[in-house]
N, C-alpha and C positions, 0 to 999 in steps of 0.2 A: 811462282814465288814460294820460297821455302826457308825453313829453319835448317841449318847445316850443323850436324853434331859429328865431329871427327872422332876417331878412336883415341883412347887415352890409357889403355890398359886398365881401365876401371879406376884410374886415379882421378881425384876431384878436378885438377887443373887439366884443361884440354890443350895440348900444344897446337900451334897453328899448323895446318896442313897446306903448305904453300903450293903444291902441285894441284890439289883439288881446288883451292881458293883461285888460282890462275884460271882454271878451266871454268869455274863458276862465273868469274868476272867477264868471261867472253860470251856467256849465254844471254839470251834476250829477256831475261827475267831477274827480279831482285832476289836477294838471299840475305839471311842474317847468320853470321858465324858465331856460334856459341862457344864460350871459352871456359865455362865451369860445368862440371858434370854433377848437377844436383837437380833432382826432379822437380822440386818446388820452384827453384829458380828457372828451370827450363819452361815450366807452365807459364810463369810471369813473362818471360822473354817472348814466348810464343803469342801470348795474348796482346802484348804491346806491339809486336811486328804485325800481327793480324789487324789490329785497329789502324795502324799507319798505312797498311796496304789498302784497306777498305776506303779510307779517306782519298787515297790517291788514284785508285783504279775502280772501274766498274766491273762487277761480276768476276771478281778475281778469285782463283783457286789457290789455296795455301795449304802446303803440306810439310812433311818432315823428310829430311835425307840424312841418313846415318851410316857410319863406317864402323865395322868391328864392334868394339864395346859401345861406341856411339850409336851403332845400329840397335843394340839392346835397349838403349834409352830412347831412341827414335820410335821404336815400336810401343813401348810403354807410354810415352808421351802421346802418340797418335791414338792409342786406345782410350786414354783418359780424356783428351779434348776433342775427339772425333774430328781429326784433320780431314781435309779433302782427299789427301793421298799420302802414302807412305813409301819411300824408297829406301832400301838398305842394301848395302855391299858387304858381304861376309859378316853378317851380324852374329854376335855371340848370344844365340838365342837360349842356350842352356850353359851358363857359366860353370856349374859344378861338373857336368859332363866333360866340358873342355878341360878343366883342371885335372880330372882324373885321367883323360886321355893323354895329356901332356906329361903327367907324372909317370905313366908307363914308358915314356921315352927319356925319363930322368930330367925333365925340364920342369922347374919349379917356378910358378908364377903367382903373384898375389891375386887371390880370387875373393871377391865379396861374397858373402853369405845371402845371395839373392835367388829367388825362385826362377825357374825357366819360364820362357814366354809360352803360354798355352795356345794362343791364337792371335791373329791380327784382325781386328775388328772391322777395319774398312775393306770394302770390296775392291778399291782402287789401290792396289799395292804392287810393288816390284821388289822382289828379293833376288839379288844376284849373289850366287855362291861359287866358290872356286873348286873345281874338281881336284886340283892339286894342293889344296890349301892345307897346310900342316898346322896351322894355328887355329883354324876353324874348320875341323874335318867335316866331310860331306855327310858322315853318319849322324852328326849332330842335328841334322834337318829332317831325318827320316820320318818323324811324326807329323811334319807339316806337309801340306798338300800342293803348295803353289810357289814354286821358285824356279829361276833360270840358272842352269849350270853353265859355267864358262871353263874353258880348258886352261885355267890359270891357277895361281897360288894366292896366298894372302898379300902379296905385293900390290895387288890392285887397290887396296885401301890407301897405299901411300903414293902410288904412281898412277895417274889416270891412264886408262887403257882405252884404246880406239873401240874395242868391241863394247866395253862397259858404257862408253860414251854414246855409242849408237843405241844400245838397249834403253838407256835412260832417255834419250831424245825421242825415240819411237813411242815409248810409254807416255811421255809428257804431252805428245801430240793428241793422245787419246783421252787425256784427262779433261 
């Protein structure tokens, strides 16, 4: 079971990610699709989802899945509430690094003034990053110690990839 936070380019409103939602609906577990990128609201939604799942299932593991900017918030949320696991795909762990990297390519994106993620507090984590990702460059993760690199770009946050699907499924079997 998990809370799903799609990417929103750090905008408050999270657009529905239909490709990932379709994939999630086919999985043998429940999920909650967050639509607002606000940490206080995410904490409330997580707690409500957690209570609902605790009533419905025995010994349930509940975590967070986040994509791109949603990955940033998934890690923050997971660190604050001590979720059972955290899965991120191309998370923007250092928004300022990303902004400066893209500015070098004359790409201007709105970037919030937020600090970089220092660490992920849960031991049960899966971070998938793209070797060819031009929106979340591999160099952004150099200070972190535990992530999976796939030979893909940032498109894996909008289109579910079979390799990403396999990595997530394998990880969830161990949780």
